[in-house]
N, C-alpha and C positions, 0 to 999 in steps of 0.2 A: 504494499500500499504506499502511496505517495506520503511523504512526511507531513505535508501541509495538511492533507485529508485526515491523516491520523491525529493530528493535533486538534483539528476542529472536532473530531469525535471524542477526544479526550475531555475538551472543554464541555461539550454536550453532556458527557457521562458525569462530570463534576456537577453541572446544574441538576441533573437527575438525582445525584446523591443528596443535595440539599433539599429538594422538593420532596423526595421520598423518605429521607433519613434512613437509607439502607446501608447498614454497616458493611455489607459484602461489596457494595460498589466502592465504598471508601477504601476498603482493603485492596481492591483491584487497581484503582487508579493512582494511589500514592506510592512513592518509593518507601521501603522499609529500612532504608539505610540511614546513616547518621547524617545530621545537617538538615532534616526535614523540618519545615516551619510553616506556620500559618499566622499572619499578623491581622488582627481585625480589632474593631471597637470593643469587642468582648474580651480581648486579651491576646496573649501569645501563646501558641500551642506548638510544642517542640518535638513531636513524633507522630508517626502515622496512628499509633495507638491513641495518643492524646487528641489528635484531630478527630478521630473516629468517635471515641468515648466521651471526651469533654466538650467538644465543639458540636459535632453533628448530632450525636445521641443525647448529649447534655443541653447545651444552649438551644439548638434549633428544635429538637424533638421535645423537649421538656417544656419549653416556653410557647410553642406555637402548636395549635390544633390543625392548622392548615397553612401551607407555604406555597408561593408561587414566585420562583426566582426566574428571571429572564435576562438573556444578554443581547447587546446591541453593538453594532460596529466592531466586530472581532478583527484585530490586526495581529498577524502572526510573524514572528521574526526568527529565522533559523541561524544557527551558528554551530555547525558540526553536530555534535552529539548533544548539544544544548539548544533550547529554544525558549522563548517567551511569548505570551499572549497578552494583549491588552484589550479591555472592552469596558463599556458602560453597563451597568446592571440596574435592574428594577427588582425591588422585592416588595410584594404584597402579602401579608400574612393576617391571620387572626389568632390573638393570644388565647391561652387556656381559659381566661375569663371573658372571651368574646369581644374583645377591642381590636378594631382594625388597625394595622400598621402598613404604612407606605413609605418606602425609602428608595433612594437612588444613589448610585456611587460609581466609583471607578475601581477597576481591579487589574492587577498584574499577576500573571501566573508564570512560573518558571518551571520548565520541564527538562528532563534529561533521559537519554536512552538507557535502558538497563542491558545487562549482558545478553539478553535474547533479542535486542533490538526494538523493544516495545517503549514507547513514551510513557513516562511516569511523572507525576507532579512531585516537585521538590520543595517548592515555596509559593505561597500566595500571599499577597498584601492587598488589602482592600480598605477603602474608606468611603464615607458618605459624601455626597456633594452638598 
């Protein structure tokens, strides 16, 4: 598969991981190596396990009964076995107590090819606009 197409699919699976809070997707798309991190308004998460358990299953699954993350304007940059993607995101959700939440922001994702040639996330940084 073309690298650019593989990265587009990886970003799509990331969006799915937030919308569904599926720990299996998180495990499949993130590197399990050292140096993995996710920086967000909710904090800094420093391993695949922490991203899965504390952020996705913790913050997103625990706080929201419904989630809709969408991406717009995906830009992909390739540099050998590393790549990064930038996009604008929109997040609409309903909290556990029924309040509607609407946010927009910017996100940068850094990916690296693993030993089998598959792209994996190694870092995400996002902020609200």
